[in-house]
VEXLUMVO-730521 format. One record per residue (C-alpha): residue number from 1; chain; y, z, x. Coordinates in Angstrom, 2 decimals. Each point is the difference from the previous one (the first is absolute). Last residue first. Layout:
<pts>
<pt><k>NUM</k><c>A</c><north>Y</north><up>Z</up><east>X</east></pt>
...
</pts>
This chain:
<pts>
<pt><k>242</k><c>A</c><north>-47.72</north><up>-84.28</up><east>12.71</east></pt>
<pt><k>241</k><c>A</c><north>2.87</north><up>-0.83</up><east>2.31</east></pt>
<pt><k>240</k><c>A</c><north>1.44</north><up>1.36</up><east>3.23</east></pt>
<pt><k>239</k><c>A</c><north>2.74</north><up>-1.79</up><east>1.93</east></pt>
<pt><k>238</k><c>A</c><north>0.79</north><up>1.28</up><east>3.46</east></pt>
<pt><k>237</k><c>A</c><north>2.49</north><up>2.29</up><east>1.72</east></pt>
<pt><k>236</k><c>A</c><north>-2.33</north><up>2.98</up><east>-0.17</east></pt>
<pt><k>235</k><c>A</c><north>2.50</north><up>2.44</up><east>-1.47</east></pt>
<pt><k>234</k><c>A</c><north>1.58</north><up>-2.37</up><east>-2.50</east></pt>
<pt><k>233</k><c>A</c><north>-3.44</north><up>-1.45</up><east>-0.72</east></pt>
<pt><k>232</k><c>A</c><north>-1.19</north><up>3.50</up><east>-0.91</east></pt>
<pt><k>231</k><c>A</c><north>2.75</north><up>0.38</up><east>-2.58</east></pt>
<pt><k>230</k><c>A</c><north>-0.59</north><up>-3.55</up><east>-1.23</east></pt>
<pt><k>229</k><c>A</c><north>-3.64</north><up>0.87</up><east>-0.58</east></pt>
<pt><k>228</k><c>A</c><north>1.41</north><up>2.89</up><east>-2.01</east></pt>
<pt><k>227</k><c>A</c><north>1.89</north><up>-2.26</up><east>-2.36</east></pt>
<pt><k>226</k><c>A</c><north>-3.06</north><up>-2.27</up><east>-0.09</east></pt>
<pt><k>225</k><c>A</c><north>-1.93</north><up>2.93</up><east>-1.49</east></pt>
<pt><k>224</k><c>A</c><north>2.15</north><up>-0.10</up><east>-3.10</east></pt>
<pt><k>223</k><c>A</c><north>1.84</north><up>3.25</up><east>-0.84</east></pt>
<pt><k>222</k><c>A</c><north>-1.13</north><up>2.88</up><east>-2.19</east></pt>
<pt><k>221</k><c>A</c><north>-0.50</north><up>2.35</up><east>2.93</east></pt>
<pt><k>220</k><c>A</c><north>-2.49</north><up>-2.49</up><east>1.42</east></pt>
<pt><k>219</k><c>A</c><north>-0.86</north><up>-2.93</up><east>-2.21</east></pt>
<pt><k>218</k><c>A</c><north>-2.99</north><up>-2.31</up><east>-0.36</east></pt>
<pt><k>217</k><c>A</c><north>0.85</north><up>-3.12</up><east>-1.99</east></pt>
<pt><k>216</k><c>A</c><north>-3.26</north><up>-1.83</up><east>-0.32</east></pt>
<pt><k>215</k><c>A</c><north>-1.97</north><up>1.23</up><east>1.74</east></pt>
<pt><k>214</k><c>A</c><north>-0.85</north><up>3.67</up><east>0.42</east></pt>
<pt><k>213</k><c>A</c><north>-1.05</north><up>-0.10</up><east>3.61</east></pt>
<pt><k>212</k><c>A</c><north>-0.12</north><up>-3.37</up><east>1.80</east></pt>
<pt><k>211</k><c>A</c><north>-2.43</north><up>0.43</up><east>2.91</east></pt>
<pt><k>210</k><c>A</c><north>-2.03</north><up>2.60</up><east>-1.86</east></pt>
<pt><k>209</k><c>A</c><north>-1.06</north><up>2.81</up><east>2.32</east></pt>
<pt><k>208</k><c>A</c><north>-3.34</north><up>-0.30</up><east>1.83</east></pt>
<pt><k>207</k><c>A</c><north>1.63</north><up>-0.88</up><east>3.33</east></pt>
<pt><k>206</k><c>A</c><north>2.04</north><up>3.20</up><east>-0.27</east></pt>
<pt><k>205</k><c>A</c><north>-3.03</north><up>2.22</up><east>0.41</east></pt>
<pt><k>204</k><c>A</c><north>1.27</north><up>2.04</up><east>2.95</east></pt>
<pt><k>203</k><c>A</c><north>3.53</north><up>0.03</up><east>-1.41</east></pt>
<pt><k>202</k><c>A</c><north>-1.23</north><up>1.07</up><east>-3.42</east></pt>
<pt><k>201</k><c>A</c><north>-2.07</north><up>2.79</up><east>1.55</east></pt>
<pt><k>200</k><c>A</c><north>3.03</north><up>1.21</up><east>1.96</east></pt>
<pt><k>199</k><c>A</c><north>1.97</north><up>0.06</up><east>-3.25</east></pt>
<pt><k>198</k><c>A</c><north>-2.72</north><up>2.03</up><east>-1.69</east></pt>
<pt><k>197</k><c>A</c><north>0.09</north><up>2.54</up><east>2.83</east></pt>
<pt><k>196</k><c>A</c><north>3.80</north><up>0.35</up><east>-0.24</east></pt>
<pt><k>195</k><c>A</c><north>-0.07</north><up>0.34</up><east>-3.78</east></pt>
<pt><k>194</k><c>A</c><north>-2.74</north><up>2.62</up><east>0.25</east></pt>
<pt><k>193</k><c>A</c><north>1.98</north><up>1.95</up><east>2.59</east></pt>
<pt><k>192</k><c>A</c><north>3.11</north><up>-0.08</up><east>-2.21</east></pt>
<pt><k>191</k><c>A</c><north>-1.96</north><up>1.21</up><east>-3.03</east></pt>
<pt><k>190</k><c>A</c><north>-1.68</north><up>2.81</up><east>1.94</east></pt>
<pt><k>189</k><c>A</c><north>3.27</north><up>1.06</up><east>1.65</east></pt>
<pt><k>188</k><c>A</c><north>1.73</north><up>0.12</up><east>-3.37</east></pt>
<pt><k>187</k><c>A</c><north>-2.83</north><up>1.98</up><east>-1.61</east></pt>
<pt><k>186</k><c>A</c><north>0.11</north><up>2.75</up><east>2.64</east></pt>
<pt><k>185</k><c>A</c><north>-0.79</north><up>2.89</up><east>-2.33</east></pt>
<pt><k>184</k><c>A</c><north>-2.68</north><up>-2.12</up><east>-1.68</east></pt>
<pt><k>183</k><c>A</c><north>-0.67</north><up>0.45</up><east>-3.70</east></pt>
<pt><k>182</k><c>A</c><north>2.81</north><up>-2.40</up><east>-0.98</east></pt>
<pt><k>181</k><c>A</c><north>-1.40</north><up>-2.99</up><east>1.91</east></pt>
<pt><k>180</k><c>A</c><north>-0.34</north><up>-2.30</up><east>-3.02</east></pt>
<pt><k>179</k><c>A</c><north>2.87</north><up>1.79</up><east>-1.73</east></pt>
<pt><k>178</k><c>A</c><north>1.71</north><up>-3.06</up><east>-1.49</east></pt>
<pt><k>177</k><c>A</c><north>3.10</north><up>0.91</up><east>2.04</east></pt>
<pt><k>176</k><c>A</c><north>-2.04</north><up>-0.55</up><east>3.20</east></pt>
<pt><k>175</k><c>A</c><north>-2.14</north><up>-2.95</up><east>-1.08</east></pt>
<pt><k>174</k><c>A</c><north>3.06</north><up>-2.25</up><east>-0.24</east></pt>
<pt><k>173</k><c>A</c><north>0.58</north><up>0.27</up><east>3.76</east></pt>
<pt><k>172</k><c>A</c><north>-3.65</north><up>-0.90</up><east>0.57</east></pt>
<pt><k>171</k><c>A</c><north>0.45</north><up>-3.13</up><east>-2.09</east></pt>
<pt><k>170</k><c>A</c><north>3.34</north><up>-0.91</up><east>1.54</east></pt>
<pt><k>169</k><c>A</c><north>-1.50</north><up>0.17</up><east>3.49</east></pt>
<pt><k>168</k><c>A</c><north>-2.94</north><up>-2.16</up><east>-1.07</east></pt>
<pt><k>167</k><c>A</c><north>2.32</north><up>-2.51</up><east>-1.65</east></pt>
<pt><k>166</k><c>A</c><north>2.24</north><up>-0.16</up><east>3.09</east></pt>
<pt><k>165</k><c>A</c><north>-3.03</north><up>-0.60</up><east>2.20</east></pt>
<pt><k>164</k><c>A</c><north>-1.26</north><up>-2.73</up><east>-2.33</east></pt>
<pt><k>163</k><c>A</c><north>3.38</north><up>-1.73</up><east>-0.15</east></pt>
<pt><k>162</k><c>A</c><north>0.35</north><up>0.15</up><east>3.79</east></pt>
<pt><k>161</k><c>A</c><north>-3.54</north><up>-1.30</up><east>0.56</east></pt>
<pt><k>160</k><c>A</c><north>0.41</north><up>-2.85</up><east>-2.46</east></pt>
<pt><k>159</k><c>A</c><north>3.29</north><up>-0.96</up><east>1.61</east></pt>
<pt><k>158</k><c>A</c><north>-1.50</north><up>0.12</up><east>3.48</east></pt>
<pt><k>157</k><c>A</c><north>-2.97</north><up>-2.07</up><east>-1.10</east></pt>
<pt><k>156</k><c>A</c><north>2.25</north><up>-2.64</up><east>-1.58</east></pt>
<pt><k>155</k><c>A</c><north>2.26</north><up>-0.16</up><east>3.05</east></pt>
<pt><k>154</k><c>A</c><north>-3.03</north><up>-0.34</up><east>2.26</east></pt>
<pt><k>153</k><c>A</c><north>-1.32</north><up>2.90</up><east>2.06</east></pt>
<pt><k>152</k><c>A</c><north>-1.12</north><up>-0.37</up><east>3.62</east></pt>
<pt><k>151</k><c>A</c><north>1.84</north><up>2.91</up><east>1.56</east></pt>
<pt><k>150</k><c>A</c><north>1.56</north><up>2.53</up><east>-2.39</east></pt>
<pt><k>149</k><c>A</c><north>3.73</north><up>-0.79</up><east>-0.01</east></pt>
<pt><k>148</k><c>A</c><north>0.05</north><up>-1.39</up><east>-3.55</east></pt>
<pt><k>147</k><c>A</c><north>-1.46</north><up>3.25</up><east>-1.35</east></pt>
<pt><k>146</k><c>A</c><north>2.56</north><up>1.96</up><east>2.04</east></pt>
<pt><k>145</k><c>A</c><north>2.84</north><up>-1.91</up><east>-1.72</east></pt>
<pt><k>144</k><c>A</c><north>-1.38</north><up>0.05</up><east>-3.54</east></pt>
<pt><k>143</k><c>A</c><north>-0.43</north><up>3.74</up><east>-0.53</east></pt>
<pt><k>142</k><c>A</c><north>3.23</north><up>1.46</up><east>1.41</east></pt>
<pt><k>141</k><c>A</c><north>1.75</north><up>-3.25</up><east>-0.91</east></pt>
<pt><k>140</k><c>A</c><north>-0.59</north><up>0.76</up><east>-3.68</east></pt>
<pt><k>139</k><c>A</c><north>1.81</north><up>3.32</up><east>0.35</east></pt>
<pt><k>138</k><c>A</c><north>2.69</north><up>-1.61</up><east>2.18</east></pt>
<pt><k>137</k><c>A</c><north>0.76</north><up>-2.50</up><east>-2.81</east></pt>
<pt><k>136</k><c>A</c><north>0.12</north><up>2.53</up><east>-2.83</east></pt>
<pt><k>135</k><c>A</c><north>3.69</north><up>0.81</up><east>0.47</east></pt>
<pt><k>134</k><c>A</c><north>0.92</north><up>-3.68</up><east>0.57</east></pt>
<pt><k>133</k><c>A</c><north>-1.80</north><up>-1.44</up><east>-3.02</east></pt>
<pt><k>132</k><c>A</c><north>0.76</north><up>2.94</up><east>-2.29</east></pt>
<pt><k>131</k><c>A</c><north>3.17</north><up>-1.31</up><east>-1.63</east></pt>
<pt><k>130</k><c>A</c><north>-1.82</north><up>-3.24</up><east>-0.85</east></pt>
<pt><k>129</k><c>A</c><north>-2.42</north><up>1.82</up><east>-2.27</east></pt>
<pt><k>128</k><c>A</c><north>-3.32</north><up>-1.74</up><east>-0.53</east></pt>
<pt><k>127</k><c>A</c><north>-1.58</north><up>-0.94</up><east>-3.28</east></pt>
<pt><k>126</k><c>A</c><north>-1.24</north><up>3.54</up><east>-0.55</east></pt>
<pt><k>125</k><c>A</c><north>1.40</north><up>2.16</up><east>2.82</east></pt>
<pt><k>124</k><c>A</c><north>2.44</north><up>2.58</up><east>-1.35</east></pt>
<pt><k>123</k><c>A</c><north>-0.87</north><up>0.47</up><east>-3.66</east></pt>
<pt><k>122</k><c>A</c><north>-3.67</north><up>-0.41</up><east>0.87</east></pt>
<pt><k>121</k><c>A</c><north>0.00</north><up>3.22</up><east>2.02</east></pt>
<pt><k>120</k><c>A</c><north>-1.32</north><up>-0.37</up><east>3.54</east></pt>
<pt><k>119</k><c>A</c><north>2.88</north><up>1.31</up><east>2.09</east></pt>
<pt><k>118</k><c>A</c><north>0.80</north><up>2.53</up><east>-2.74</east></pt>
<pt><k>117</k><c>A</c><north>-3.32</north><up>1.79</up><east>0.43</east></pt>
<pt><k>116</k><c>A</c><north>0.23</north><up>0.20</up><east>3.80</east></pt>
<pt><k>115</k><c>A</c><north>3.57</north><up>1.32</up><east>-0.19</east></pt>
<pt><k>114</k><c>A</c><north>-1.08</north><up>2.64</up><east>-2.51</east></pt>
<pt><k>113</k><c>A</c><north>-2.98</north><up>1.05</up><east>2.10</east></pt>
<pt><k>112</k><c>A</c><north>1.97</north><up>0.46</up><east>3.25</east></pt>
<pt><k>111</k><c>A</c><north>-2.19</north><up>2.00</up><east>2.41</east></pt>
<pt><k>110</k><c>A</c><north>-3.33</north><up>-1.00</up><east>-1.52</east></pt>
<pt><k>109</k><c>A</c><north>0.86</north><up>-3.66</up><east>-0.45</east></pt>
<pt><k>108</k><c>A</c><north>1.58</north><up>-0.13</up><east>3.47</east></pt>
<pt><k>107</k><c>A</c><north>-3.17</north><up>1.41</up><east>1.57</east></pt>
<pt><k>106</k><c>A</c><north>-2.08</north><up>-2.76</up><east>-1.58</east></pt>
<pt><k>105</k><c>A</c><north>2.39</north><up>-2.70</up><east>1.23</east></pt>
<pt><k>104</k><c>A</c><north>0.06</north><up>1.55</up><east>3.47</east></pt>
<pt><k>103</k><c>A</c><north>-3.78</north><up>-0.28</up><east>0.30</east></pt>
<pt><k>102</k><c>A</c><north>0.08</north><up>-3.69</up><east>-0.91</east></pt>
<pt><k>101</k><c>A</c><north>2.80</north><up>-0.63</up><east>2.50</east></pt>
<pt><k>100</k><c>A</c><north>-2.00</north><up>1.90</up><east>2.61</east></pt>
<pt><k>99</k><c>A</c><north>-2.99</north><up>-2.29</up><east>-0.45</east></pt>
<pt><k>98</k><c>A</c><north>2.23</north><up>-3.08</up><east>0.25</east></pt>
<pt><k>97</k><c>A</c><north>1.61</north><up>1.32</up><east>3.18</east></pt>
<pt><k>96</k><c>A</c><north>-3.41</north><up>0.88</up><east>1.46</east></pt>
<pt><k>95</k><c>A</c><north>-1.25</north><up>-3.54</up><east>-0.49</east></pt>
<pt><k>94</k><c>A</c><north>3.25</north><up>-1.49</up><east>1.32</east></pt>
<pt><k>93</k><c>A</c><north>-0.17</north><up>1.98</up><east>3.29</east></pt>
<pt><k>92</k><c>A</c><north>3.60</north><up>0.76</up><east>1.00</east></pt>
<pt><k>91</k><c>A</c><north>0.37</north><up>3.62</up><east>-1.13</east></pt>
<pt><k>90</k><c>A</c><north>3.49</north><up>1.34</up><east>0.70</east></pt>
<pt><k>89</k><c>A</c><north>0.18</north><up>2.05</up><east>-3.18</east></pt>
<pt><k>88</k><c>A</c><north>-2.25</north><up>-1.21</up><east>-2.79</east></pt>
<pt><k>87</k><c>A</c><north>0.34</north><up>3.29</up><east>-1.89</east></pt>
<pt><k>86</k><c>A</c><north>3.79</north><up>0.23</up><east>0.42</east></pt>
<pt><k>85</k><c>A</c><north>0.47</north><up>-3.67</up><east>-0.81</east></pt>
<pt><k>84</k><c>A</c><north>-2.13</north><up>0.36</up><east>-3.13</east></pt>
<pt><k>83</k><c>A</c><north>2.03</north><up>3.04</up><east>-1.09</east></pt>
<pt><k>82</k><c>A</c><north>3.32</north><up>-1.77</up><east>0.43</east></pt>
<pt><k>81</k><c>A</c><north>-1.28</north><up>-3.05</up><east>-1.85</east></pt>
<pt><k>80</k><c>A</c><north>-1.20</north><up>2.22</up><east>-2.85</east></pt>
<pt><k>79</k><c>A</c><north>3.39</north><up>1.70</up><east>-0.29</east></pt>
<pt><k>78</k><c>A</c><north>1.90</north><up>-3.29</up><east>-0.01</east></pt>
<pt><k>77</k><c>A</c><north>-2.36</north><up>-1.50</up><east>-2.55</east></pt>
<pt><k>76</k><c>A</c><north>0.28</north><up>3.07</up><east>-2.22</east></pt>
<pt><k>75</k><c>A</c><north>3.80</north><up>-0.06</up><east>0.24</east></pt>
<pt><k>74</k><c>A</c><north>-0.05</north><up>-3.59</up><east>-1.21</east></pt>
<pt><k>73</k><c>A</c><north>-2.44</north><up>1.00</up><east>-2.75</east></pt>
<pt><k>72</k><c>A</c><north>2.43</north><up>2.72</up><east>-1.11</east></pt>
<pt><k>71</k><c>A</c><north>2.77</north><up>-2.59</up><east>-0.25</east></pt>
<pt><k>70</k><c>A</c><north>-2.37</north><up>-2.20</up><east>-2.02</east></pt>
<pt><k>69</k><c>A</c><north>-0.69</north><up>2.93</up><east>-2.32</east></pt>
<pt><k>68</k><c>A</c><north>3.76</north><up>0.33</up><east>-0.59</east></pt>
<pt><k>67</k><c>A</c><north>0.29</north><up>-3.70</up><east>-0.85</east></pt>
<pt><k>66</k><c>A</c><north>-3.03</north><up>0.23</up><east>-2.28</east></pt>
<pt><k>65</k><c>A</c><north>1.63</north><up>2.85</up><east>-1.91</east></pt>
<pt><k>64</k><c>A</c><north>3.16</north><up>-2.02</up><east>-0.65</east></pt>
<pt><k>63</k><c>A</c><north>3.14</north><up>-1.48</up><east>1.56</east></pt>
<pt><k>62</k><c>A</c><north>0.18</north><up>2.61</up><east>2.74</east></pt>
<pt><k>61</k><c>A</c><north>3.12</north><up>1.35</up><east>1.75</east></pt>
<pt><k>60</k><c>A</c><north>2.71</north><up>0.20</up><east>-2.66</east></pt>
<pt><k>59</k><c>A</c><north>-2.85</north><up>0.22</up><east>-2.46</east></pt>
<pt><k>58</k><c>A</c><north>-0.87</north><up>3.46</up><east>1.27</east></pt>
<pt><k>57</k><c>A</c><north>3.15</north><up>1.51</up><east>-1.60</east></pt>
<pt><k>56</k><c>A</c><north>-0.68</north><up>-1.15</up><east>-3.56</east></pt>
<pt><k>55</k><c>A</c><north>-2.14</north><up>2.94</up><east>-1.06</east></pt>
<pt><k>54</k><c>A</c><north>2.65</north><up>2.44</up><east>1.32</east></pt>
<pt><k>53</k><c>A</c><north>-0.88</north><up>2.18</up><east>2.96</east></pt>
<pt><k>52</k><c>A</c><north>-1.73</north><up>3.38</up><east>0.19</east></pt>
<pt><k>51</k><c>A</c><north>-2.31</north><up>-1.07</up><east>2.82</east></pt>
<pt><k>50</k><c>A</c><north>-3.12</north><up>1.09</up><east>-1.85</east></pt>
<pt><k>49</k><c>A</c><north>1.28</north><up>-1.41</up><east>-3.27</east></pt>
<pt><k>48</k><c>A</c><north>0.88</north><up>-3.30</up><east>1.66</east></pt>
<pt><k>47</k><c>A</c><north>-3.49</north><up>-0.25</up><east>1.51</east></pt>
<pt><k>46</k><c>A</c><north>-1.48</north><up>0.66</up><east>-3.43</east></pt>
<pt><k>45</k><c>A</c><north>2.06</north><up>-2.84</up><east>-1.48</east></pt>
<pt><k>44</k><c>A</c><north>-1.07</north><up>-2.32</up><east>2.81</east></pt>
<pt><k>43</k><c>A</c><north>-3.55</north><up>0.36</up><east>-1.22</east></pt>
<pt><k>42</k><c>A</c><north>-3.31</north><up>0.54</up><east>1.78</east></pt>
<pt><k>41</k><c>A</c><north>-3.05</north><up>0.13</up><east>-2.26</east></pt>
<pt><k>40</k><c>A</c><north>-1.96</north><up>-2.84</up><east>1.60</east></pt>
<pt><k>39</k><c>A</c><north>1.10</north><up>0.88</up><east>3.54</east></pt>
<pt><k>38</k><c>A</c><north>-2.00</north><up>3.19</up><east>0.28</east></pt>
<pt><k>37</k><c>A</c><north>0.77</north><up>3.53</up><east>-1.24</east></pt>
<pt><k>36</k><c>A</c><north>0.74</north><up>2.22</up><east>3.01</east></pt>
<pt><k>35</k><c>A</c><north>0.33</north><up>-2.52</up><east>2.80</east></pt>
<pt><k>34</k><c>A</c><north>1.79</north><up>-2.34</up><east>-2.41</east></pt>
<pt><k>33</k><c>A</c><north>2.52</north><up>2.72</up><east>-0.84</east></pt>
<pt><k>32</k><c>A</c><north>0.61</north><up>0.80</up><east>3.67</east></pt>
<pt><k>31</k><c>A</c><north>0.37</north><up>-3.68</up><east>0.90</east></pt>
<pt><k>30</k><c>A</c><north>2.47</north><up>-0.47</up><east>-2.86</east></pt>
<pt><k>29</k><c>A</c><north>1.96</north><up>3.01</up><east>1.24</east></pt>
<pt><k>28</k><c>A</c><north>0.36</north><up>-1.56</up><east>3.44</east></pt>
<pt><k>27</k><c>A</c><north>0.86</north><up>-3.49</up><east>-1.25</east></pt>
<pt><k>26</k><c>A</c><north>2.62</north><up>1.41</up><east>-2.36</east></pt>
<pt><k>25</k><c>A</c><north>1.51</north><up>2.12</up><east>2.78</east></pt>
<pt><k>24</k><c>A</c><north>0.14</north><up>-3.06</up><east>2.25</east></pt>
<pt><k>23</k><c>A</c><north>2.04</north><up>-1.91</up><east>-2.57</east></pt>
<pt><k>22</k><c>A</c><north>2.12</north><up>3.00</up><east>-0.98</east></pt>
<pt><k>21</k><c>A</c><north>1.42</north><up>0.50</up><east>3.49</east></pt>
<pt><k>20</k><c>A</c><north>3.62</north><up>0.74</up><east>-0.85</east></pt>
<pt><k>19</k><c>A</c><north>0.33</north><up>3.59</up><east>1.21</east></pt>
<pt><k>18</k><c>A</c><north>-0.71</north><up>1.18</up><east>-3.52</east></pt>
<pt><k>17</k><c>A</c><north>-3.25</north><up>-1.91</up><east>0.20</east></pt>
<pt><k>16</k><c>A</c><north>-1.10</north><up>1.71</up><east>3.19</east></pt>
<pt><k>15</k><c>A</c><north>0.80</north><up>3.38</up><east>-1.54</east></pt>
<pt><k>14</k><c>A</c><north>-2.09</north><up>-0.91</up><east>-3.02</east></pt>
<pt><k>13</k><c>A</c><north>-2.78</north><up>-0.87</up><east>2.41</east></pt>
<pt><k>12</k><c>A</c><north>0.26</north><up>3.40</up><east>1.67</east></pt>
<pt><k>11</k><c>A</c><north>-0.04</north><up>1.79</up><east>-3.35</east></pt>
<pt><k>10</k><c>A</c><north>-3.14</north><up>-1.96</up><east>-0.90</east></pt>
<pt><k>9</k><c>A</c><north>-1.67</north><up>0.97</up><east>3.26</east></pt>
<pt><k>8</k><c>A</c><north>0.80</north><up>3.68</up><east>-0.54</east></pt>
<pt><k>7</k><c>A</c><north>-1.41</north><up>-0.15</up><east>-3.52</east></pt>
<pt><k>6</k><c>A</c><north>-3.18</north><up>-1.62</up><east>1.27</east></pt>
<pt><k>5</k><c>A</c><north>-0.37</north><up>2.63</up><east>2.73</east></pt>
<pt><k>4</k><c>A</c><north>0.43</north><up>2.79</up><east>-2.56</east></pt>
<pt><k>3</k><c>A</c><north>-2.59</north><up>-1.65</up><east>-2.23</east></pt>
<pt><k>2</k><c>A</c><north>-2.40</north><up>0.12</up><east>2.93</east></pt>
<pt><k>1</k><c>A</c><north>-1.20</north><up>-3.04</up><east>1.97</east></pt>
</pts>
């Protein structure tokens, strides 16, 4: 993006604010700043300067920096869910759906690096964040539901498989900004293909996965695994326990 493009975007956001949409304008400019500099250095004060608003204006919408980051994480979940659904499409085979979910996660990280970073920042997820339970639910479902639908798997095996597939996808997604595939012109495709192949390997070797991964207290998206068992139980109409 050129400096002229950045200036045009900032003028557009200021226009949005002056039409009464400061909350969304703050989220948008925060995403731009995090894309450029990372989440660690992001400050509400810099967002105010970019939007040409008073330092106190954001606090009519967000109680603090963590509150704003949580709003960005909500948008991240919504964006990721949309991308997963697009990649999965009308596929009905649970193995292929899980593979495509892994691929979509890698693509999301490359397409929306700031959203990916905020989704996993400690300020948002450490200890769980009740405001993210519903937004993150379909993300977790994208991995857990097809794992549970693979014929012959137990609840423990399905959970282990889903966690492992999500971890593999996250790992390859993290490789992209780290520059692991930086020498390749099609680095995104390579990372996504690797994540898909690794997920297939996990599915084929699922019997070798730990039956109770990460005990005690395994969490997905900062929330207890039983929370997500309850999600699957809602869909399956049966009780699922560790």
